[in-house]
N, C-alpha and C positions, 0 to 999 in steps of 0.2 A: 887580548880581549877579542871576542869573536865579531865577525862582520859578514854581511851578505850583500851581494849585488842583485838589483832587480833590473831586468830588462823591460823596456817599454812594450806596451801591447796596443793593437789597434782594433781589436774586437774581442767579444767573449760570449759564450753560451755556456751556461753551467748550472748544475743543481748541487747545492752546498748543504752539509750538516755541520752545524756549530758546536763546539764543546759546551758542556753544562754550564749553567749560570753560577758565577762565583759566589754571590751573596747568598743564594739558596743552599749551595753546597756547604758553606761554613755553617749555617744555622741548622741544617739536617744532621751534621756531625755532632753539634753540641746538644741539641735537643733529643736526639736519639740516645746520647749517652746518659741523660738524666731522666730518661723514661723507664718504666718498667717493662721488661720484655725485649723482644727482638725488633730493630728497626732495619729494613732493607732500603738502602738508597741506591737507585739506578741512574746512570748518566751523571755520576758524581764527578765533578771538574777535578781531574788529577793533576793540578797545577801545584807548583811549590807552595803557594799561599795556603791552599785548602788542605794540602797534606800535612803542613805544619800544624794546622788546628787538629786534624786526626791525631798527630803525634802528641800534642798537648793532652787530648783526652786519654790517650794510652798512658802517658805518664802519670796521669791521675787515677789509673786503676781500671780503665774501661777496656774490655776486650772487643777490638775492632779488626776484622778480617776484610781484606781487599782482593778482589779478582777483577783485574782491569778497571772498568769504570763503576763496578759495583760493590758497595760496602755492606757487610753484615755487622751490626752494632749490637751487642748484648748490653742493654742498658743497666745501670746500677741503681736508678732512682734518684730522687732529689738529694737524698742523704748518703749516697754511696760512694761518692768520690773520696780519694784519699790524697795525702800530701805527695807532691811530686818530689822525686829524689834528687832533682837538679833545677836549675834555673829553666824556665820555659821560654823558648826562643821561637817567636813567630816568624822570623825571616823579615820579608818586606810587607807584611799583611797588617794594615791599619785596621781592617775589619776584625782580624784575629786578636790583636791585643786589646782592642776597645771591648769586644763582646766577652772575651775570656776574663778580663778584669771585673766586669759585672758579675760573672759566674763565680769567681773565687772570693769576691768581697763578702759574701755571707757564709763562707764555709767555716769549719771548726779548725782549720789549720792556716799556716801561712804560705804565701807563694811570692816568688819574684818572676816578673816577666819582662822580656826584653825583646829587641829585634835588631835588624841591620842598621847601618848608619843612617839611612833615610828615615827609618822608624824613630830612631832616637833623636831626630830633628823635628818631628811632627808634634802638634800640640796635644798634650795629654790632660792638661788642665780642665778641658771641656767635659771630661768624664770624672775627674778626681772631685770637682766641685759637687755635682749631684749625688755622688756616692758618699761623700762626707756629710752631705745633708740627710742622708739616710742613716748615718752613724758609722760608716765604714772608716777603717784606719788605712790610709794609703800615703806613701811618701815616694817622691820622684826627684830626679835631678833638676837643676836649674830653677830653684825656687818652687818645687813641686809642679813643674810645667812638662817635663820630659821623661821618657823612659831612660833607664830601667825603672819599673814600678815595683815597690815593695809593699805587699798587701798582707795586713794582719787580719785574719778571719775574725769577723765581729758579728754581734747580733745587730740586725738591721731593722729600722722601723720604715713603715710606708710613709710616702711624702707626695707632694704635689710639686714636681720641678718644672718651671717655666724656662725652656731652653732658648737662649738668645740665638741659636743657629738651627736651621733646618737641617738636621744630620740624622740618618738612619742609624749610624754607628753609636751616636750619643743616645738616641731613643731606645735602641735594642739593649744597650748597656743597662740603662735605667730599668727597662721591663724585665730583663733577665735577673738583675739583682732583687727586683720586686717579687720574684718567685720564692725568695727566702725571707721576705719581710714579715714583720708583725703589722698586719693591716694592709689595705690596698695601696698600690703604687700608682700614681698618675703623672703623665708627662704632656705638657702642652708645647708645641713648636710653632714658630712663625709662619710656616707654610708645610704642606704635606710632604714628607720625605718618603722614600720607598718603604712599603708596608709589608715586606716578606715576613719579619718576625711575628707581627700580629697574626697574619693569615697562617703560619705554620704553627704558632703556640695553640691556636684554636684546634687545628687538626690533631695535635697530640693530646688535646684534652684540657688545656688551661682555659680559664674564663677571662676573656678579653673584651672589652666594650670601648665603643668609639663615639665621641660627640664632636663632630667638627674636627678641629685640629688638637683635640684632647683625646688621649687613650689611656685607659686604666686596666691594670692586670690585678687580679685577686691572687692572694698568697696561698702557698702550699697547695697547689693542684695536684690531682691524681693524673699523671701523665702516662700514657700507654704507648708502646712501640707501634709503629705503622710503616707502611710501604710508601716511600717518597720517590717520585720520578721527577727528576730535575729537568726543566726545559732548557733549550739552547739560550745562551746569554746574549741578550740584546746589545750589551756593550761591545761584545766580540763581533756580533753580527754587523754592527754599524760600520765597520771598515769595509765590509763587502757590499753593503747597501750603497755606500759612497763610490766605491769602485764601479758598480754597476750603473750608476748615475752619470759619472764623469767620462767614462770610457766611451768611445764612439761605437755604434753598433753593437750595444751589449744587451742581453737579457739574462738575469740571474735569479734563481729561485733559492731561497734560503729556508730550509725546512725546520719546523718545530722550534719556533722562536717564542721565548716569553714575551708577551705584549701587556704585562702588568700596567695598568694606567699611571701608576706612580713612577714608571720607568720608561714610558714610550715618548718622552719629549723630543727625542731625535727624529723620530718619524714625523711628528708634528711640525717641527722645524724645517725639515727637508721638503715637506709638502707645501709649506708656506712659501718656499723658494721655487715651487713649480715641479717638484720631484714626482716622477711616475712610480708610486709604490702602492701595490695592491695586496690587501690581506686576504689570504685564502684559507679555507679549512679552519675557520676560527672555532675554537673549542676549549674546554677547560680541562687542565690536567692536574689532578689534585685540587688545590685550592688556587691555582695560577692559570690565567688565560694564556693561550697558546695559538699561534697562527703560522702558516707558511707565508713567506714574503716574496712577492714577484716585483723584481726591480727592473726598469728599462732605462736606457740612455735618455737623458732629459737636459733640456736647456733651462739651467737654473738663473734666477734672479736674486739679486741681494735683498736682504731684510734685516730688520732690527729685532734682537732677542734680549729679554731681560726678565726680571721678576720671578714668579713661581715656576715659570717654564725652565729656568736655568737649573733649579733643584732637580727636575726630572730628566736632565741630560748632562749632569755635571761631568760625568766621566767620558762623555761623547764629544765634548767640546774641542779637543785636538783634531779629530776627523772632521768635525764641522768647519773648522778653519781651512782645511784643504778644499772641501766643497765650496767655500765661499770664494777661494782663489779662482775657481773655475766658473763662477757665476757672473752674469752681467750686472754691473752696478756696485754699489757698496753694502757690506754686510757690517752691522755693529753688534757686538756682544758686550753686555754691561751686567752688573749685579753678580759678577762671577768671581769676586775676590776669594772665594774658597779655593779656587785654582792655585793660589799662592802657597797653599800648605799641603799639597799632594806630594807624590813622590819627589817632584821637583816643583819649583815655582813654575808652573805650567804656562802662565802668561809669558814669562821671559823666555822659557824654553821653546814654546810655539814659535815666538818671534824669531829667536836666533837660530834655530835650526831649519825652518822653512826658508829663511834669508839665505843659508847655505845652498839651497836649490834654486835660488833666484826668485823666490816668492816674498813680497814685501807685505809685512804685518805691522800695523802701528799699535803699540801696546798702550794701555791706559791702566790706571790703578786697579780697576775692577773688570777688565775685559781687553778688547782690541777692536780695531777697525780695519777691514780688508776691502780693497777695491779690485774688482776683476773686470774683464777676464785677464788672468796672467799666465805667462808661459812658465811651466816648470822646467827650468834649464837642464836640470840633472847635476851630477857631481857627488859629493860626499858629506855626510852629516852624521852626527852621534845622537844616541838615545839619551845621553846624560843619565843612563841608568834608569829611565822612565819607560815602562813598557808600552804605555799608549803613545808616546812620542815615537818609539821605534816602529810600531805598527803603522802610524800615520805616514811615516817617511817612506816605508815600503809600498804603501798604496800610492803615494806620490810618484814613485818609480814607474808605475804602470802607464802614467800619462805624460812622463817626462820626454824631453827631446833626446836626451842621452841616458845611459844607465845611471842609476842611483845606487850608492854604496852607503849602507847603514852600519855603523859601528856600535860596540857595546849591546849587542842584541840578546845577551844571556838573560836580561831582565824580562823577556817576553814569557819565559817559562812560569813566571810567577802567577799569570793570568790565562795564558792561551797556549799551552804546549804544542797544539797542532797547528798553530798559525801558518807556518811555512808549508805545510801539507795541504791546507785549504787554498792558501794563495796560489800554489801551483797548478790547482784545478781551473783558475781563470786566466 
């Protein structure tokens, strides 16, 4: 297994560019494939996860050409997909398997979807239940809770699904299936999850309406290919935002970052802790708000986070934990039990791996407590196969007393293949 050693830094000045947004890249590949005409996707995230979604669409008969980070997709329309000649393997992508299951549920053919060991442990009953409510035929392992998923193409009916969890993956699965349903499909969630699906579907020509926490999609839209420019991924930018805050004598500019209000919880949380973060050149790129982020070294203070804000920064909580360790006072994260069913049990993994570097985290069933300021001692830790843990540990190495060695770093390529290149710039 691969490892990398990170040397401590004492200051930084850098202008950084971040890889394309993973969530938006997945959706662009899928929606371009089921539209009529050509879709061009620029700044597509060429990570393992997103390329597995591209491969899935190719397996179902879509011509997709890639040159660097640009895709050219010749769409086949809503009814142009064909049966894959093998099992579709999404690798490590929870977004991929859940969105693709919604897509194939209403087709006229059968599909089997699977993923790596991590994916086969993650809960799939949260999408099986609403799809069955629409008339889908789906079977999984472990009492129909786990992948592999065997999907028998079925005639779907529109429904109103009231989701017990605020999950963009669940919502997107339901809305995508709703494109093929008889009648409108509606989903209500307990708090607002990221809304990239709704924004992009409207851009491709679908009819999507929202009323508070309820979103409805009309069936059988006429979707046309378009040009999609993917903004930088705020989840990837978060590692360098925190690096700029906790390094002494640092000023870092991160260009072209997506600041969708359903995704910017990490900025709100860090500002509540006293972070010096300025949004510059705010603009709209396609349907998504974008800005350059200027980050300066800051004296952070502990704070308490819970409720709806957690949904808006669920993927950034590992790096928030590192920021909390460098803040004065106590930071409490609660209502984050969703972390238990990510690539790892992230509450447990954050606690165990930061402890290897001398940082004490007190876990709870739905979060953790960290009291700072703590010294990052340095040493060795493992990602446990979780890309966000690996990158958090790497950033910890920048402020450690001695070098930090992170093992099992291959997982970073699932979401941020240029991470080490960007890290080297600071």
